[in-house]
N, C-alpha and C positions, 0 to 999 in steps of 0.2 A: 534879525535875530533868526536865530540855530534855536528849533523848540527840539524836546522831546514828547511828547505822550507818553506814556506807560498807563494801558489800557485804554488809545487810539483805536482800538476797533469795536468799542464798546459803544450805547446808546449816547451818553455825554461826550466823550471821546467820538467821532465818524463828525460831529457835530461842533467839536472845537476843533477837528484836524482841517477843516470846511471855510470856516473863518479864517484861520491861520493863516492858509493859500492865496483866503480873496484878500488878504491884506499886504502878501507878500513875503512872508517868512520860510526859511527851511525846516520845514516838519521831516523828525524822525517820529516811527512810529514804537513801542515796547508793547507785546501783548502777550497772547498763553493760540488765541482764538485767532479766526479772520473775522471779516466784520461779518454779521448777517445778510445786511440788505446794501450794506455798498459799496459799490466797483472797489480793486486799489486803484489811489488815486497815479499814473506813473511817473510825476515830480517828488514823490514820499516816499519816502527809506520805510520798510518794512522788516523790524525785525521779530522774530516768533521767539520766545522764551520764555522763563521764572524765574517772577519776582524772587522766587528763593534760590534762583541759581546763582551765584555769586559772579562769577564770570562772565555772567551775560548777562546783567547790570550793569559791571563797569563797561562794558563795549557799549552797550546800549548809552549809557550816561556820557561814555568820555567824546568831547568839543561841543559839548551841548550850551549854549548861551542860558534856559529857561528850562526847568521839568515842571510837569505838571503831574501829578500822581495819583489818577483815579483808578488804578483796579482795588481790587477788592475782592477777600474771599468768602465772605460770610456776607450775612444778610441781620437785618435786625429783628423777624419773628424767628430763625435760625438761631440766631448766634447763641444760646443759652445755651439749646442743647448741647454745647460743646464748648465750652468757654475756652480752651486751654487749643484746641483746633486757631479761633480766634488769635487766643496770644502768638502762637508760634509762627503762624502763617502772615499775620497781620500788622502785628508791633514788631516781632521783632525783626523781618524783614524789612517793615519801611527804617527799620534804622542801621539798619544795613546799606539802603539803596543812603539817608543821612550820608553817611560816610561815605560816601562812594563820589556823592556830588559837592563834599566842602573838599574831597581829595583834587579833583579833578578840573575843582575852579569855578563851577556856576552859579550864574550872576545873580538868579530866582527862582525862589524853590515851590512854588504856589500847592496845596494839597485841599484835596475837595473832603470835608471834613460832613456834617452831618447834622444841618437845623431842628432835624425833627428826631434828634435822639438824645442830643449830647447835654441838652436845659434839663431833662424829664418830665418831672408835671412841673408847669406852669404856678410861681405863686402870681407872677402878672401880665396880661397880656394887652398889645405886644410883643412878646418876647424880646429883648438888648441885649446883646454880646456880653454886657456885665452882672446878666440874670445864673443868679447860683447855676453849678455843673455839676446836676447828683442824675443821671443816666437810668435808666433800671432795666438794662439788655447794656450784653455784651457788646455789643457792635456800639454803640454808643460809647460806652468804655477805655474801649480800641480806638478807638479815631482821635477821642480826648486827650489822653497817653500820647499819640504820638505829634498831637496839637503843640504837647508839653516837654515832646524833646525837642522839636523845632526852636518852641522859646530857647532853649541846654545849645544847643548844635551853633545858635547865633551868637549869642551870651559868650562861647567859649571861643569859638572859632569863624562868628561872623558868613555862615550862612546866610545870608538875605532871601525874607519869607515870605509869603502871605497866605493866610489860613478863608476861604470860604465854608460857610455852613448855610451850604442852601439848602434847601426847605423840600420841594416835590416836587420836582422835573416835569414835562410830560410835552411829546412832539413828534415829530419824524426821527427815526431810526429807535422808538422805542420798543419792544419786543413784547406784544401782544398776549405771552405761551409764558412771561417771566411769572415768577412769584411776588412782585412787588411792583409798585408805578399802576396807581390806582386805577388813571384815568388810561393810560395803554390796555391794558387788560379788561377793563371795563369797554370801552371802544369797539378792540378784536372780540369780546365776546358778545358781544349786540351784530359786530358783522356774520361772523360764525353764526349766528340762529341758538344761541345757546345765552340761557338765564345768567345775570350778576347777582353773585354771593357779598352779602351784606354782610360781617360779623357783631354783632349789636344791632340798634335801633337805629342805625344810622346819621345819629345824632354827636358824630365822633366831625369835628370839626379842624381841617387840614390849608398850608397857605403852598395853591399852586402857582408853582410860577412856568411859564413858559419857555420850549429848552436853546429861544435864541435868545431871547431875553435873560438863559445865566449865562450863556456863553461870553454875551458882551460882560458881566459880570464881573466875572473872569478874565477876560482882558483887562477889563479895567486894572484889576487888581495889579494885572502880572507889570502893570504900567507906574502903577504906584510907589511913589518914592516914601518913604517913613522913615523919622530919625525914632531913636533906639527907647526915648521914652513917646512916640507915638504910637495908635493902634493898627496892629499886624492881619486880627481877626475880623472877620465882617461876616453879618445875614447878607443872604446872596435871596430872597422871597419876590414873592408880591404884594407881601405889607397888607392884607386880608383873608380874611380864609374863610371855606364854604364847607357846607358838613356835607358828608357823602349823600344827603337824601335830597341834597341843594344842586347835588352835582349830580344828583340823575335826571333832575329834574331838567337841569339844562343840557344834558346827555339830548332831553328828547322833543327840544327845537334843534338841534342842530345832524341827529341822523336821520332815515330816511326809510328806516325799521322798525319793526314794536321791538319791546325795549321790556325782557322781563326779571325781573328781584326777588328774590331768595332771601332772605334775613333768618340767620345762627346764632349761638351762643357769641357771648364778647369775646373777645381775650384780654389777658391780665397785662399785654405786653403796648395795648393803646394805649395811649393817656389822650385823655379824652379831649385837648383842646391845645391844638398849636401850631402861634400864627405868631412872624416874623417881626420884628420893628426891621427896619431897612431903613434908617435915617443916617445912623452912619454914614453907611456907602455911601446914600444921597449925597453926603455933606464933602465926603471926607477920597470918596473914591470919581464924585460925579457922576455914576448911575443909575438911573432905575428905570423900574419894567414900562414897558412901550404896550404887549398885547395883550389884550384884553379875556378875561375869561372863554367869552363867547365867541372872539377869532380865533386863540387857542383849537378850540374844540376844535373849531373846521376846519382848521389845518391841518392838523393830525385826524380829522376823519373824511378826507379828503386824500391824505398820502396812504392812510390803510388802504380805503377801495383800491385804491391805484398797485397794490399787491396780490389783492386777491385775483384769486384762480382757480374757478372751477369749483365747486360747489364746498363749501366750508373749506376752501384751506387756500393758505395764505403762500403766495409765492418766495423763497424763500431761495438767496445764494450756496447755501450752502447744508 
């Protein structure tokens, strides 16, 4: 298959591109920036462009069988600061992308949604896909809105799609200097000899999935053949939760450096618990995560150490 990965130079995108190549697919990447840590693959077609440029999007989509939409301009913790920007840069541009896919005859559209934000404050744990969706941040609202437009495009024009509501992925290629991604940021701080800052008392519980498991879930989803009344939305997570305090203790068992933790005021956008029910993905996609938290932390730590270059510095490609 010919696969377009929008946002293919990011954390999830780089890992997805690698696995698509391993499986023998032709890959095109569309992104605003080159990868931080991954050298370009000679067999991949790279297009640097903006999702808001309709001409560039038209060219990127042309001739593609599968389209994976991973690009996003906002983060959960900052999206409420400017919800208008969130709407304009994510919802409007994503709908334009859907129009291009519909006109070009895309066979399957895969949208990376957010299992951590679309449900809001959970009523039950673990959270199934049919749980009420009441996001408490603009990021979650815009993700959910794009999901609804996917359903509309399928009903009106037959654009086949699947939605992957991923929990909290971590692992190789994750930027340790980013504003999200607790595991990557925490391990990056440890490696740089910096303290870890936790908002609140550390009892917030999240579902952390190793990136290779998440990618396996995406590839199982893109191959899934669903009828008109069958599910198209899947939780992709570990299916179990760990508090931030438990996460820190698990890191202490993996790293070979001191770990210093500071606690500060909690944030209103943080729901207390978020653990995904992945039974639908297990049953329909025949997928389940394989890597334990301890194994995933060890693999991530080794990757980060391979980037270490000098005192407190990480080796970057750019």
